[in-house]
Every structure is written in C-alpha cells, then in structure tokens.
N, C-alpha and C positions, 0 to 999 in steps of 0.2 A: 449763871443761869440765862442762855440765849433764846433761842426759840422765840424768837421775829418771827412775825408773821404782818398779811397784808392787814391783818385786823390788827395788831398793835399800831402797826403806823395809820390805819385808818380813825382808829379814836384816839390815839396818843396816851396809849398805855403803856406798862413797863411787861406785861404778862399777859397772855391770851386768856384771859378767865373773866366771864361775866356772870356775876352773882344772879341767881332766880329773882325775879320782881315777883314775890310773893305776899299776896293780901294778908293783912294784919300781922304781918312775920317781917317783914321788908322796909323796916324804918328808916331814916333817915341818919340814925345812928348807926344800924348797919352797912347802911349804903355807902355813909362815907369812909367808915372802917375798913371796908373791901377796898374802895379807892385809893385810902391812905396805901392800902398795904400794893397797892401795882396793879390790881386788877381792875374791873370797872362795875362800880357799883348801884343797884337798882335801887330808886323807891318805889314799891310794889302799891298802884294806887286803888286797884280795884275798885268798889264802888265809894271810895272815897270823897264825902263833902268837898267842893273845890279851896272851900277857906282854910280847910285841914291841910290839904296837899301843897298850899301854898308856902303854909308856914312850914310843913315837913321839908320844901326845896329852900326855902331861906334856912330853917338850920344846918341843911348840909352842907350849905356851903359858908356856913360857917364853922364847920367842924371840919373841911376838906379844902385846898384847893387846886383837887387832881379832879379829872373828868369824872362824871357821872351822870347819871341818867334815869328815867321814869317808865315804871311798864304802864299800859294803859289797854285797859281789856274794853274792846270797842262796842262789847254790846251794855257796858253801862249807861242807863237812861238818859246821863245828864255829860255825856262824853263830848258833846259839843266846847260846852262850857270847862269842861277839864283842859280840852288841848288850847282854845283860846289862852287860858290862865298859862299853860307851861311855852306859849309861846312870848308871853308878856315877860315871866320870870324866865328863861332862858335855861336849857340843860346840854348838854352836851349830846343828848343819845336818848333815843326813846326806841323801847321792844315794845311790839304791840300784840295781842292776841284776842281770839274769838271775832273774827273775822278780817276784812281788808280794809287796811288802810288809806286807801286810794284817794278818797276822799280830802284827806290831810296833807299826802304827800307834797304839793307844791306849797302850801305855807310852811310847813317844816322844814323841807332844802332850802326856802326862802331866807331863815334865819340860821340855818346852816346848821341846824340838829339831824345829825346821822338817825336811819330810820333801819330798827332792826327786828323786820317781824317773822310770829311764830310761825311753823310752815309742817303738820305734819305730813303731808303727802307732797308727791313732785308738780301734778297739776299746780298747788296752789302757790306753791313756789314759784315758777315759771311766772306766775299772772303778778306775784309780786317783785321777783325781779324787772318784769316788763314796765312796772309804773315807776319804777328809780330806786328800789329798796336798795339799801349801801350791803347789806350782808343778811342771809338767812337763818335764822335759829331753827334748826330740826330735831324737833322733841318726839322722842321717845317711848313709848306706852309704859316704859320702867318710871317715870316720872310722877312727882305726887300732883295732887289737883288735879285738872281738866285734862284730859290726856286723848291723843290719834289709837289708831289701831297696828302702826308698825313699830316694831320696837326701834331701837337708835341702831345697832347692830346692822340692820339692812336698810332704815331708811338712809343713815349716814352719805354710805358710798352713790346711794342714787341720787341724790340731791347734789353732791357733788359733781355727779357727770350733769347734769342735767341745768346748772346756771352756772354763769361764769363768773358771780360775784363771791366771797370768803363766804363760807357756811361755818358754822358756830353747832357743834354735836351739842345736845344736851337730851337728862333722862339716865340715871342710873350712874352719874358720871362724880365719886367721891373720893380719887386720891388718884396718885399718879400714872396706874398702872389704865384706870378708865381714860385718864389723859391721852396717855402713849397710842391706848387703841385706838381712840378719836383720830388723833392726827394718822396714825395706820391707814385709817378710813378717808384719808383725804381732808377731814377737817382742819382748820385753821386756827380753832378758837376753843371753847369748852363754855356750857355754861353749869354752873352748880348752883343747886339749888338746897337740898335735903341737910345738908352737911352743915352752910351757913347757919342751920337752925339751931345747932349748937354754939354756934360763936360767942364769946364771952359779951362781944355788943351786940347781939339779937335782943331784942326786948320781950321777947316772949316771954309765957309763964314758965318759971323752971320746972314746973313738972310736966308740962310736954315737952321739956328738953332731955327731960330722964326719960320719958315713956321713948323716946329715940333713940338713948344709947340702949335702953334694954331692949331694943326691938331684933327680931329675930329673922332669919329670911326668908319666912310666909307669914310672916306678922301686917301685909299688907293686901287690901284687896281693892277692886273695882265695884264702886258701887254709883246708881244713877243713871244705867243703861236705859230704863225704861224711857227715860227724860230725851233722850239723843244726845246728851252732854257727861259722859260718864267722868268719874273723878276718883281717882285713887286716894287710900286714907289709911288709918294703921285700924285695924279691927279695933271696936268697939261697940257697945250697946247699942249705939247710934248705927252703925253699918250694919250689924245685924236685921235693925227694924228697916232700914232702905232696903236692904236684899229681900227681906219678904215683899214689900209693898212692890217692886222690881217684877218678882215672880207672879205678882198678881196683877200687874201690869197698870200701874195708879202714878202715871209722871205726876198728876196735879198732889198726889198725895206726898210726893216725895219732894217736889220742891216747897209743899208748905214746912214736910218736917225739917228741912234745909234749913231753912231760913234763920241765918242767923247765927250758926252754930259754928262758923269758922272763927267768928270772934269769941264764942263761949269757951273755945277751946284756948285758942293764943292770947285772948285778953287773961281769960279768967282761970283758966288750966283747968275745965271740965273736961276728966278723962273719959267721961261715962256716953256723954249726948253731947259729945265739943264735937264736928269735924275734924279729924287729927290727918290734916292734909300733908301725906309725905309719902316719898319713893319711896322703890326698892332701896335703894341705897340706903335706909337708913339702919339695915342690920349690918351695915359695913362704919358707922357712925361711932368709936369709941369714948370719944372724951370730949370736954367744953375745953376750949381753946380761944385765944384770941384769932379773929381775922384773918389778920397778916399771918400768924403762926402758919394757919389752915392753908392759904396762899403759898406759901414756901415748902412746905411738906410737899404739896401735889407736884408743885413745880420740880422738886429735885425729886421728886420718884419719879415724872416721866423722864427727865431728863437721865433717868439712874437705867430704866428699861429701854429706850432709845439707843442710849450709847453700848448695853449689853447688844441689843441684835443688832445693833452694827458691826459691830464686833464679828459676830455667829454669820454676819453675812460676806464677812472678809476672805 
C-alpha cells in the first residue's frame, strides 16, 4: 500500500492518516497504537493539567518509537504553560484548534515541531499558511466535537486551491471510500476521529463505544449554537436540554450545563447526561478493532477504490 504524499514525507509516517486529537479520548495508549500502526497518533490535551499531559507524552514515548503529536486547544486557560511543556518534552507535531497558533510558531519551529492547525474556512487557512503552518487540517461540519459551517466535501477542494501546503481532510471519514474521496478532492492525507474511538486501545468507557457502534445515520445533532461554538454529539438527554436552552438563546446556561460533561461520558460512561461527542461517521463504525487493523482497512479500501477509478478512466 503506497499512497505516499507530501504529508507522509513531512511527518515521517507510513500512511497519510492522522488520528483526531479528541479530549478525554485520545490518550497516550491510543496515540501510540495509531503511530505503531503507521499513522500519526495524537494525544488530545483539551484542558488537561500540564503535569498530566507531560505524563501522557512520556508514556507515549515508552509505548512507541514512531512519530506522534499533541493536539492543543488554543482557548485553554493555561495554554502558554502547555506549550512550554511540549517544547521541553518534544513531540514530532502539534495539531491546533480553537484559534490561531501564531504566538507559538517561532518556538515550535525552532524545536523542529511540525504545526498542523485545524482550519474550518479558507480565510483562516490562508492566514495559517502565511505564518508558517506545515499543513492544514480542513475539518468539515460532519466531524464530532466543535465544528464549523462548511462540509468536508466543499471545504477540502477550496483549501487545496487556496494554499500551497498539504491539506488534510477531516470530518465524516471512517473508511477507505472516504479517504479515496478526500484524495480525489486534492487532499494529501485524512484525519480520522470517531472510528478510532472504537479502537481496542482507546481508553474511553465501553458503554460509549457500544453507543457509537449502535448509532444510525441521524443519531448526531449539533448543539450549543447560541454560544457561537457549536458541538456535534450523539443525541441523548443532555443534548435535548441544550437544544432547548439554545432555542431560548441562553448561552451562559448552555456553558454551565455542559461543564464537565465530556469527561462524564468518556471516563464514566454517562450515556444520558454526558456529552457524547462523535461525528456523523459514527453510523459507519461497526466493530471494536485494534488501531493498526483500522488503519490497514482504511488503506486497503482506499487503494481498491482508487484502483477501480483508475481502471474506469482508461
């Protein structure tokens, strides 16, 4: 399975697959398993205390000798401290979301850390390229967690046309067909989140994995629109309550109700009042598998589709 791209060369990985940096989900165990499987594993920092993230990075180094990275949410209150620690510990790459990483670019580049920011729009992607981003993750609204307004299908080709650096397609990609489609749109890699939630090595609560496998095509909903930071989740009691608050335009109440609910889901398995952040691709996840097996299935599926399309074009 070839599919060598500028992204695989940039990151020193075998396959152009990046694992989503999901808070309370993407731990060292999952990141290392994805990296060992040939992709780029990512530890999701979220609002994680600095000492705990340091421990996670060190654990990942024990579990893999392959490249891995950290996802940094730039709105985290102690983000400066997290960045300083990442610089001290050293990782191969960082993915960033919820802001512009410009403040940290010089120090990250000086350490040789590749910076892969998430961009839900063309304007932001251009700004990120101008400050030195190594690649752009174009995340469509099909994704789980915090989302933008555009779909992966329309965002990806626009980003490819707008920037010179590699584009990584994200949102709604869970198998080889999705990867092949992303490559047809000009992407040079894909980011996969929801499917890796059902990796054997993912440490989230088993009940959450079971709920993802049970999900149907219309089981996710976008909540929190009143806050200006919409979030895609699997429907449950909490999502219905937030939808009602959104209708009443009560963003403060949404924030208060949502506090701590992601951890309640992923750590404690609260299916009713936990925030079940997952993408529309949840309906395409059918089994719990080792991360390496997931990667090989995606790659072989993509190769089969691309090969068939090549034959049709002859």
